[in-house]
N, C-alpha and C positions, 0 to 999 in steps of 0.2 A: 200448865200443871195437868198431869193425868190422874184421873180417879183411880182408885183402888179395884175398880170393877173391870174385868176383862171379858168381853164375850167373844168366844169362840166356838167352834164344833168339836166338843169333847167327845161326842158319841161317833165319831166317824171312825170306822172300821173297815172301811173299803180300801184296797190296796192301791198303791199309786198307779197312774196309767202306765200301760206297758211301753217301754222304750221301743221305739221304730228304727230301724236300721235304713239308712239312705240306699237307694237302689244301687247296685254295683255299676259304676262307670266303666270299669275296664271291659266289661263284657259288652257295651254298646258301642266302645271307640275301636276304629280299626286299627290293626297292629302296624306300627311304623318302625321300619328297620332304622336303626342307629348306627353312626360311624365314628368309630372312636377318633378323637382328635389328640395329637400329641403335640404340645407347644415346643417350638424350636427357637433358639436365639441365635442370630447369625454371629459366627466367630467363636462361638462356645461349644464343645463338645456336647454331643446329645447326652451323655451319660450325666452331666451336670444339670442340663435343663430338666430332667426327669428326676432330679433328686438322688441320683447315684454318681458318687465321685470316684473315679478312677485317678488318684493322684499323678500317675504317669502320663495322662492325657493334659492336665492343667499346665498352662504356661503363664508365669506372671506377666502382668501389664507393663507396657514401656514405661508408664509412670503410674503413681498410685500405690507404690508399696511403701509400707512403713515399718519401723522397729518397734517391737513391744517387748516389755518386761512381763514374765509370767509371774502372776499373784500367788498361785497355789497349784500344788500337784494336780495332774488330771491323768485319769487312766483312760486311754482310747477304747471305745465301746466296740470298735470293729476297724477293719482295715482301711476304711476311708477316713479315719480321724488320726490325729498325731497326739501321742502321749507327751505331756509336759511335766517339767519339773520346775519348782518354785524358784524364782530368782534368775531363771535363764533368759537369754536374749534370743528373739526368733524374728523373722521377717515375715510380715503378714499383708494379705489383700484380700479385697472381694471380688466376685465374679457377678456380671450381671445375671438377675434372676435368682441369685443365691439368697438363702434366709438371712435376713439382717442380724440374726442372734450368733451367726458364725462367721468366721474368715478363714481364708487357706493361710496355713502357716508352713514355714519352711525353716529347718534346721539342718545346715549341710545338704545333703541329697535325700534328706527325709522330706516328706510333704503330706499333708493332710488337713482335714478340718479340724478347727479349734473354737472353743465356745468364747465369744468376746467378754463374758464376765469374769473370765480368768485372767485376762490381760489388761495392762496398762500400756496405753498406745502413747509412744513417743514420736518426737519430730514430725 
């Protein structure tokens, strides 16, 4: 049990101690040049590895293509994506290093990225 009496410094009118900032480390360290690193994946066009997809450069893998039924309409956000209509059938596949939430979709001679959540993968 705690007693009802609290002893504290009620007369304290002094300001809190001033915050001191740490010394600037950047001023004491020598400048080191940096070299940009661009990841590449053998056999995949550099535009895919960099996250930019040019559908004309992408070739489907020899195996690993699947059929998919589109669940919802999808409007392409840019020229790298494929617009979808609900209930249509498309061929899909993935590429090494590609975001797992997206696949490459093909419909006839049209090709582009499609979101996995809009698809029902078959076979």
